[in-house]
N, C-alpha and C positions, 0 to 999 in steps of 0.2 A: 504494499498500498503505499510507503513513502517512496517508492520509487515512480508511481502514479502522481503523486503530489509534486516531485522534484522536476517530472517531465513537464509536466502542467503549467508548472512556475517558469520555467526555460521558456518553452513554446510561446505564453502570453507576452512576457519580456520579449523575446524576439521579434515578434510579430509587429508589438505597438514599436519598437526600435526600427523594423526594416520598414513600417510604412509611415512613421516619421522622417527618416533618414532618408532613403530610398525612393520613395513615392512623393512625400510632401516638400522636401527641400531638394531633391534631386530630377524629381519631375519623372521616373521610373513607373510604366504603369503598375497600377495599384496590386493588380492580379500578380501578374512577376515579380514584385516587391515581395508581396506574403508569400509567394511559392518559394522564393529563395530563402527568405527567412526560417519556413518551416522546415526546410532541406538542410540549411544550417543547424539548426536547433537540435533535430533528431540525430544527424550525422555526429555531431559532436559531443552529446551527450552518451553515446555509443563508446567512441573512442577517446574522447577528451576526458568524459568524467567517470567512465566505467573502466576504464584501460590504463590510459596514462595516470590521473589525480592519486590514484589510490597506491600507485607505484614509486613516481615520481613527486608527487607534491604538488604546490598550487600555483607556484611560477611556470614551470613546464607546461603544464597543461593548460593555463592563461594563454601564454605564447603559441602554442600548437591551436588551441580552440580560436584566438584571434586572425593565425595565418590561414587558417582553413576557411573560417569566413570570408575572409579576403579573396581568397582563390575562388570558392564554390562561389559565390556571389557574383565576382566578374565575370567568371567562366560561364553561368548560368545566364547573366542580364545581358552580356554580348551575342549571347548565341537566340537572344529571342527577342533582342531590338536592334533597330540600326542605333547606331551611335557609340559611343564610348562612356563605359561607367566603371573608368579606374577609380577616379577621386570617389566616386559615391562608395564603390567597395571598398576603400580605404577607411573612410568615415566612419561607414556600419560596421567594419573591423575594430575599430577603434572602442566603439560603443560594446561593442559584443566584447571586447577586453576587458572593459571596466566592468559590464555586467557579471562577467564569468567570475573575474578576482572575488568578487562578495561572494558569489555565489557557491563557491567552490568552499569558501572558511563554512558555510552555512551546511553544504554538502556534506563534509568531512564531521561535523559536527553532531548532525541529524541522519545521516542515511546510510554512507557508506563507512567503511574503516579506513583508514589509514594504515596500511599496510606497513609503511616505513617504522612504525612504531610497535607493531607487535612482535618484532624478534629482537 
């Protein structure tokens, strides 16, 4: 049940961030912005939060999440639209990184174990 709550929080945060940054500020189509944000949220929950965070800690997982958010968003938006969304993807990735840093602290305290401390 805790994973459902965690993914729901992450998904809502990424959807809002994607809508505001990608659609309202950088004028990407709203549907594409929301799809990109949802793909990023789910992908980095599995890779960044469930695999990297518990083994390597917050900073490496946050850097991985932000980098993945940038790459996935840029590739998705550029493949679905005319124009270059490099700056939009970068700003979105910065927002994702800021959110993820605090989200990881909550996640380690409430949802997943920090395996670096177990040994």
